[in-house]
Backbone as CSV, one residue per row, in Angstrom:
resi,resn,N_x,N_y,N_z,CA_x,CA_y,CA_z,C_x,C_y,C_z
1,UNK,16.938,67.703,27.172,16.288,66.751,27.525,16.339,65.496,26.763
2,UNK,16.189,65.803,25.151,16.132,64.944,24.178,14.720,64.870,23.643
3,UNK,14.495,63.808,22.562,13.196,63.707,21.733,12.015,63.050,22.865
4,UNK,10.989,63.293,22.660,9.857,62.556,23.739,10.247,61.067,23.489
5,UNK,9.703,60.490,24.660,9.847,59.174,25.117,9.020,58.326,23.887
6,UNK,9.311,56.990,23.568,8.464,56.477,22.435,8.808,54.959,22.717
7,UNK,7.675,53.971,22.204,7.957,52.908,22.339,8.363,52.462,21.243
8,UNK,9.288,51.568,20.825,10.211,51.209,19.528,9.491,49.817,19.073
9,UNK,9.033,48.977,20.207,8.617,47.663,19.825,7.810,47.427,21.137
10,UNK,6.637,46.639,20.655,5.704,46.059,21.746,5.021,45.012,21.006
11,UNK,5.429,43.717,20.963,5.022,42.837,20.266,4.711,41.400,21.230
12,UNK,3.595,40.399,20.952,3.437,39.299,21.119,3.798,38.441,20.117
13,UNK,4.632,37.128,20.498,5.062,36.441,19.309,5.199,35.019,19.816
14,UNK,4.629,34.222,18.729,4.947,32.689,19.069,6.192,31.891,18.671
15,UNK,7.133,32.846,18.437,8.444,32.472,17.937,9.595,32.999,19.091
16,UNK,10.572,32.290,19.132,11.929,32.908,20.040,11.897,34.071,20.033
17,UNK,12.388,34.935,21.415,12.582,36.016,21.344,13.928,36.356,21.419
18,UNK,14.387,37.667,20.735,15.803,37.946,21.045,15.899,39.284,21.851
19,UNK,16.704,39.004,22.556,17.393,40.087,23.669,18.131,41.132,22.613
20,UNK,18.840,40.813,21.900,19.476,41.597,21.261,18.787,42.858,20.463
21,UNK,17.864,42.074,20.192,16.835,43.040,19.023,16.357,44.105,20.075
22,UNK,15.576,43.493,21.394,15.020,44.756,22.269,16.286,45.729,22.572
23,UNK,17.378,45.222,22.856,18.478,46.414,23.191,18.703,47.236,22.045
24,UNK,18.646,46.631,20.909,19.110,47.541,19.857,17.877,48.554,19.662
25,UNK,16.730,48.367,19.927,15.517,49.042,19.594,15.647,50.290,20.552
26,UNK,16.419,50.218,21.623,16.548,51.382,22.669,17.838,52.274,22.306
27,UNK,18.562,51.843,22.008,19.998,52.544,21.585,19.706,53.758,20.652
28,UNK,19.498,54.481,21.359,19.179,56.048,20.789,20.416,57.117,21.553
29,UNK,20.455,58.084,20.501,21.631,58.958,20.876,21.516,59.242,22.337
30,UNK,20.437,59.631,22.771,20.184,60.547,24.247,20.277,59.273,25.316
31,UNK,20.303,58.286,24.877,20.227,57.302,26.142,21.544,56.826,26.619
32,UNK,21.688,57.154,28.107,23.131,56.907,28.520,22.808,55.625,29.251
33,UNK,21.674,54.902,29.620,21.578,53.780,30.362,20.529,53.071,29.858
34,UNK,20.854,51.619,29.821,19.493,50.516,29.467,19.652,49.613,30.556
35,UNK,18.236,49.693,31.198,17.778,48.423,31.963,17.103,47.287,31.070
36,UNK,17.495,46.224,31.536,16.877,45.028,30.765,16.477,44.038,31.641
37,UNK,15.081,43.478,31.551,14.537,42.368,32.321,14.229,41.094,31.275
38,UNK,14.881,40.100,31.511,14.614,39.023,30.730,13.860,37.864,31.730
39,UNK,12.539,37.532,31.196,11.885,36.527,32.016,12.076,34.998,31.428
40,UNK,12.541,34.173,32.247,13.325,32.944,31.762,12.695,31.745,32.183
41,UNK,11.887,30.773,31.572,11.286,29.528,32.377,12.226,28.918,33.354
42,UNK,11.687,28.921,34.332,12.216,28.021,35.342,11.817,26.879,35.725
43,UNK,12.664,25.832,36.098,12.323,24.295,36.431,11.562,24.114,37.578
44,UNK,11.181,25.291,38.625,10.179,25.242,39.740,9.399,26.236,40.073
45,UNK,8.115,25.885,40.641,7.235,26.985,41.332,7.049,26.428,42.650
46,UNK,7.192,27.314,43.807,6.886,26.945,44.954,7.282,25.308,45.536
47,UNK,8.512,25.192,45.124,9.012,23.920,45.519,8.544,22.791,44.685
48,UNK,7.528,22.675,43.780,7.033,21.683,42.697,7.802,21.999,41.300
49,UNK,8.386,20.948,40.737,9.328,20.533,39.671,8.478,21.182,38.320
50,UNK,8.734,22.068,37.621,7.985,22.291,36.398,8.854,21.869,35.128
51,UNK,8.050,21.250,34.180,8.675,20.758,33.391,8.580,21.810,31.749
52,UNK,7.476,22.007,31.742,7.048,23.088,30.447,5.958,24.157,30.801
53,UNK,5.809,25.097,30.287,5.156,26.185,30.126,4.271,26.298,28.856
54,UNK,2.974,26.856,28.777,2.270,27.229,27.737,1.630,28.755,27.972
55,UNK,1.971,29.786,27.153,1.317,31.069,27.386,0.404,31.197,26.175
56,UNK,-0.929,31.474,26.800,-1.829,32.100,25.838,-2.187,33.492,25.952
57,UNK,-2.595,34.118,24.807,-2.943,35.356,24.810,-4.297,35.785,24.141
58,UNK,-4.708,36.717,24.931,-6.197,37.367,24.768,-6.124,37.847,23.352
59,UNK,-7.305,38.122,22.522,-6.926,39.047,21.260,-6.496,40.224,21.611
60,UNK,-6.771,40.889,22.597,-6.509,42.194,23.052,-5.181,42.413,23.780
61,UNK,-4.367,41.483,23.722,-3.240,41.271,24.506,-2.288,42.416,23.840
62,UNK,-1.866,42.374,22.696,-1.201,43.399,21.989,-1.385,44.691,22.209
63,UNK,-2.640,45.135,22.030,-3.345,46.317,22.453,-3.157,46.778,23.881
64,UNK,-3.221,45.942,24.601,-2.872,46.321,26.013,-1.653,46.523,26.429
65,UNK,-0.792,45.694,25.568,0.658,45.781,25.751,1.283,47.278,25.448
66,UNK,0.745,47.326,24.236,1.124,48.907,23.725,0.503,50.015,24.623
67,UNK,-0.665,49.642,25.452,-1.331,50.880,26.242,-0.352,50.819,27.461
68,UNK,0.031,49.933,28.016,0.795,49.566,29.318,2.443,50.328,29.042
69,UNK,2.615,49.864,27.609,4.091,50.408,27.540,4.248,51.513,27.291
70,UNK,3.155,52.534,26.544,2.917,53.657,25.944,2.717,54.500,27.476
71,UNK,2.137,53.938,28.357,2.133,54.586,29.795,3.447,55.018,30.429
72,UNK,4.030,53.844,30.391,5.285,53.848,31.065,6.305,54.913,30.407
73,UNK,6.238,54.953,29.069,7.154,55.580,28.071,6.844,57.122,28.533
74,UNK,5.691,57.382,28.770,5.332,58.722,29.202,5.901,59.268,30.329
75,UNK,6.489,58.566,31.279,6.799,58.655,32.583,8.175,59.373,32.215
76,UNK,8.528,60.422,33.235,9.632,61.099,33.115,10.747,60.290,33.035
77,UNK,11.800,60.533,32.142,12.983,59.571,32.517,13.314,58.731,31.116
78,UNK,12.205,57.970,30.772,12.270,56.796,30.035,12.531,57.845,28.405
79,UNK,13.404,57.055,27.823,13.214,57.879,26.259,12.825,56.826,25.357
80,UNK,13.266,55.567,25.672,12.518,54.403,24.631,12.307,53.217,25.130
81,UNK,11.346,52.285,24.819,11.140,51.135,25.461,10.807,50.217,24.351
82,UNK,11.311,48.968,24.685,11.075,47.790,23.750,10.528,46.338,24.620
83,UNK,9.907,46.131,24.040,9.160,44.962,24.861,8.420,43.893,23.945
84,UNK,8.899,42.418,23.870,8.234,41.239,23.327,7.866,40.216,24.496
85,UNK,7.093,39.335,24.137,6.531,38.535,25.027,6.097,37.220,24.138
86,UNK,6.372,35.981,24.729,6.244,34.666,23.938,4.859,34.267,24.083
87,UNK,4.327,33.554,23.219,3.070,32.676,23.576,3.520,31.307,22.889
88,UNK,2.490,30.388,23.355,2.917,28.900,22.817,3.794,28.047,24.000
89,UNK,4.055,27.003,23.505,4.991,26.062,24.217,6.184,26.430,24.712
90,UNK,6.624,26.377,25.701,7.936,26.900,25.983,8.592,25.758,27.041
91,UNK,10.105,25.420,27.154,10.593,24.532,27.677,11.349,25.336,28.924
92,UNK,11.937,24.642,29.903,12.817,25.157,30.949,13.881,25.911,30.164
93,UNK,14.258,27.138,30.644,15.300,27.808,29.901,14.937,28.431,28.935
94,UNK,13.863,28.696,28.242,13.530,29.534,27.113,12.870,30.885,27.551
95,UNK,13.356,31.957,26.618,12.993,33.347,27.015,11.494,33.451,26.807
96,UNK,11.050,34.147,27.908,9.326,34.256,27.953,9.064,35.715,27.626
97,UNK,9.882,36.467,28.045,9.598,37.955,27.931,10.788,38.557,27.869
98,UNK,11.060,39.961,27.270,12.057,40.711,27.157,11.492,42.047,27.269
99,UNK,12.177,43.175,28.295,12.126,44.451,28.453,13.147,45.182,28.397
100,UNK,13.075,46.054,27.561,14.497,47.000,27.485,13.999,48.311,27.378
101,UNK,14.447,49.309,28.494,14.194,50.629,28.714,15.420,51.320,28.804
102,UNK,15.599,52.378,27.807,16.574,53.347,27.613,16.374,54.546,28.038
103,UNK,17.164,55.242,28.587,16.897,56.420,29.752,18.142,57.244,29.506
104,UNK,18.044,58.482,29.857,19.450,59.327,30.212,20.198,58.765,31.133
105,UNK,19.641,58.250,32.428,20.332,57.837,33.255,19.737,56.375,34.019
106,UNK,20.653,55.670,34.804,20.486,54.286,34.863,18.975,54.122,35.972
107,UNK,18.987,55.110,36.965,18.227,55.117,38.028,16.539,55.259,37.164
108,UNK,16.431,56.169,36.133,15.366,56.422,35.295,15.077,54.912,34.598
109,UNK,16.065,54.180,34.048,15.974,53.007,33.311,15.437,52.022,34.162
110,UNK,16.064,51.808,35.383,15.763,50.764,36.219,14.393,50.841,36.580
111,UNK,14.006,52.124,37.076,12.577,52.280,37.597,11.517,52.047,36.539
112,UNK,11.814,52.361,35.285,10.789,52.447,34.116,10.540,50.732,33.783
113,UNK,11.796,50.058,33.810,12.123,48.642,33.512,10.955,47.868,34.708
114,UNK,11.254,48.189,35.808,10.447,47.681,37.115,9.124,47.611,36.831
115,UNK,8.770,48.976,36.539,7.313,49.389,36.439,6.481,48.795,35.363
116,UNK,7.393,48.628,34.218,6.913,47.756,33.035,6.362,46.575,33.025
117,UNK,7.467,45.906,33.673,7.343,44.207,33.854,6.138,43.988,34.835
118,UNK,6.021,44.817,36.094,5.209,44.657,36.965,3.690,45.040,36.288
119,UNK,3.641,46.084,35.446,2.388,46.415,34.949,1.973,45.460,33.757
120,UNK,3.008,44.620,33.186,2.700,43.722,32.011,2.027,42.430,32.863
121,UNK,2.572,42.196,33.829,2.182,40.848,34.379,0.838,41.354,35.185
122,UNK,0.371,42.552,35.525,-0.949,42.628,36.310,-1.974,43.190,35.362
123,UNK,-1.447,43.449,34.047,-2.593,44.402,33.348,-2.811,43.679,31.925
124,UNK,-2.091,42.851,31.374,-2.032,42.431,30.090,-2.451,41.153,30.046
125,UNK,-3.597,40.757,29.275,-4.129,39.402,29.185,-3.438,38.262,28.469
126,UNK,-2.501,37.774,29.254,-1.656,36.549,28.908,-1.451,35.701,30.079
127,UNK,-1.910,34.581,29.816,-1.796,33.529,30.753,-0.910,32.457,30.807
128,UNK,-0.337,31.937,31.836,0.753,31.023,31.945,0.052,29.778,32.510
129,UNK,0.244,28.473,31.416,-0.334,27.328,32.122,1.436,26.432,32.457
130,UNK,1.047,26.133,33.581,2.308,25.170,34.345,1.965,23.877,34.209
131,UNK,3.142,23.030,33.514,3.028,21.809,33.576,3.862,21.212,34.444
132,UNK,3.562,20.294,35.737,4.425,19.906,36.450,4.920,18.448,36.402
133,UNK,5.999,18.299,37.052,6.652,16.621,36.725,5.720,15.392,37.122
134,UNK,4.864,15.992,38.145,3.690,14.948,38.580,2.543,14.820,37.562
135,UNK,2.671,15.643,36.580,1.516,15.453,35.482,0.539,16.569,35.719
136,UNK,0.454,17.445,36.977,-0.623,18.153,37.277,-0.325,19.473,36.398
137,UNK,-1.415,20.137,36.103,-1.539,21.429,35.288,-2.092,22.404,36.240
138,UNK,-1.075,23.999,36.027,-2.079,25.115,36.827,-1.775,26.253,35.811
139,UNK,-2.902,26.996,35.887,-2.980,28.238,35.005,-2.689,29.289,36.111
140,UNK,-2.082,30.151,35.548,-1.309,31.379,36.564,-1.819,32.817,36.027
141,UNK,-2.443,33.363,36.342,-2.937,34.906,35.490,-4.527,34.570,35.221
142,UNK,-4.844,33.467,35.221,-5.853,33.537,34.373,-7.312,33.915,35.596
143,UNK,-8.252,34.605,35.340,-9.186,35.271,35.951,-10.344,33.990,36.421
């Protein structure tokens, strides 16, 4: 079965993210498949044109990111997990989040990757401010 699952990278950063860094972090000898999710700033939301985003993180965001990532790493099948999330000002096309999950088989990798991005969005206190072309501003994920 290989070594126990482990989190190889879990960070919140105010600098550009590297897809290659996350993939490299889960390239272990026992990994036969890597599932990757890359969240990118898009130019619209529900029919409204988005020009920019700003992400803000609570001081506990890294602790919570590590918690949810460790929980997914403990599930059967995941061998290694790497995740990075941006904060600060982003433009359309910028990478906002990268999740890489290495597992023995593709099905396990895809399932863990999906669960992790869903858990990050629902449990990690990182909030998105969308700036629309008409000047309106909307917070997403803020309580």
